[in-house]
C-alpha positions in Angstrom: 120.3 97.6 94.4 122.3 100.7 94.5 122.9 100.7 90.8 119.3 100.7 90.1 118.6 103.8 93.0 117.0 101.7 95.3 113.7 101.3 96.0 111.2 103.1 93.8 109.2 105.5 96.0 106.6 105.2 93.5 104.8 102.7 95.1 102.6 103.9 98.1 100.6 102.3 101.0 101.8 98.7 102.0 104.6 99.0 99.1 103.3 95.9 97.1 105.3 95.1 94.3 108.2 97.2 95.7 110.5 94.0 96.1 109.4 92.3 92.7 110.3 95.5 91.3 113.5 95.9 92.4 114.3 92.5 91.5 112.9 92.9 87.8 115.1 96.3 87.8 118.4 94.5 88.9 117.8 91.8 86.2 117.8 94.5 83.5 120.9 95.4 84.5 122.2 91.8 83.3 122.4 90.7 86.9 121.2 87.5 88.5 118.5 87.4 91.6 118.6 84.2 93.6 116.3 82.7 96.2 118.4 82.1 99.3 116.5 79.9 101.9 118.8 80.4 104.9 119.0 84.3 104.4 117.6 85.8 107.4 115.8 89.1 106.9 114.6 91.5 109.6 111.8 93.4 108.3 111.6 97.2 110.2 108.0 98.7 110.9 107.6 101.2 108.3 104.6 103.2 108.2 101.7 102.1 105.8 100.1 105.2 106.0 96.9 103.5 107.6 96.7 100.8 105.5 95.6 97.5 107.1 96.0 94.1 105.8 92.1 93.5 105.4 90.9 93.1 102.2 87.5 94.8 102.8 89.5 97.9 103.3 88.9 100.3 100.4 92.4 101.9 100.9 94.4 98.5 100.5 92.4 97.5 97.4 93.1 101.1 96.2 96.7 100.8 97.1 97.0 97.3 95.3 95.4 98.1 92.3 97.5 101.3 91.7 100.6 99.8 92.8 100.1 96.6 90.4 99.4 98.9 87.5 102.2 101.1 88.3 104.6 97.9 88.2 102.9 96.6 84.9 103.4 99.5 83.0 106.7 100.2 84.3 108.2 96.5 83.4 105.9 95.5 80.6 104.8 98.5 78.5 104.4 96.7 75.3 102.7 93.3 76.5 99.2 94.6 75.9 97.7 91.2 77.3 99.3 91.8 80.6 97.9 95.5 80.7 94.7 94.4 79.5 94.0 91.4 81.9 95.5 93.9 84.7 92.3 96.3 84.0 90.0 94.1 83.0 90.0 91.3 85.2 90.4 93.1 88.5 87.8 95.5 87.5 85.8 92.4 86.6 86.4 90.8 90.0 84.8 93.9 91.8 81.8 93.9 89.1 81.0 90.5 89.8 80.3 90.7 93.5 77.6 93.6 92.9 74.7 91.7 93.5 71.8 93.4 95.5 72.5 92.1 99.0 72.1 95.1 101.0 75.8 96.0 100.4 75.6 97.4 96.9 76.9 100.9 98.1 80.0 99.2 99.8 80.7 96.9 96.4 80.0 100.2 94.2 82.8 101.7 96.6 85.2 98.7 96.0 84.9 99.2 92.0 85.5 102.8 92.7 88.8 102.6 94.4 90.0 99.5 91.9 88.9 101.9 89.2 90.4 104.7 90.2 93.9 102.9 91.4 94.1 101.7 87.8 93.9 105.4 86.3 96.5 106.7 89.0 98.8 103.9 88.9 99.1 104.2 85.0 99.5 108.2 85.4 102.2 107.7 88.0 103.6 105.3 86.1 103.6 107.6 82.9 105.3 110.7 85.0 107.9 108.9 86.8 111.5 109.5 85.8 112.2 106.0 87.2 109.8 104.4 84.6 111.2 106.3 81.4 114.6 104.9 82.8 113.5 101.4 82.9 112.1 101.5 79.4 115.2 102.8 78.3 117.4 99.8 79.7 114.7 97.4 78.4 115.6 98.3 74.6 
C-alpha cells in the first residue's frame, strides 16, 4: 500500500471505491490481493463531509456518481463499454423515475447531481497525477 502512495485522496464524501482502487493499484505492481476471512479490521470514524447513507440524499448520489466515474476512468480508461455503461445506465436509472408523481423537482435534482457527478468525476480523474501514474503503470 505504501508503494502505491496509500489511499488516493481523489475520492470524496463517503470515499466509495477507495478500497477497490487501492486493491487494483497494488495488483498493477504485480502483487496479489487476497481475502482473509479471519482478518480483523477496525474502521476509525472518518469525517464523511456530512454525507449520510440515505440513497435519497443528493449529496450521497453525487459522491457515488463522481467516485464511480473517477474509479473507472482511472483503472479502465480504454474500456469504452465500461465508461458508456457508467454514464448511460446510471443516468437512465435516474431518468426512468421521472414520473409525474408530485416529486418531479426532487427527481430532476437527483438526475442533475448524477450528471454533475459524472462530469466532475471525469474532470477529477483527468487532472489527477495519481490517475496519470496508474495509466503509465498499466501500459
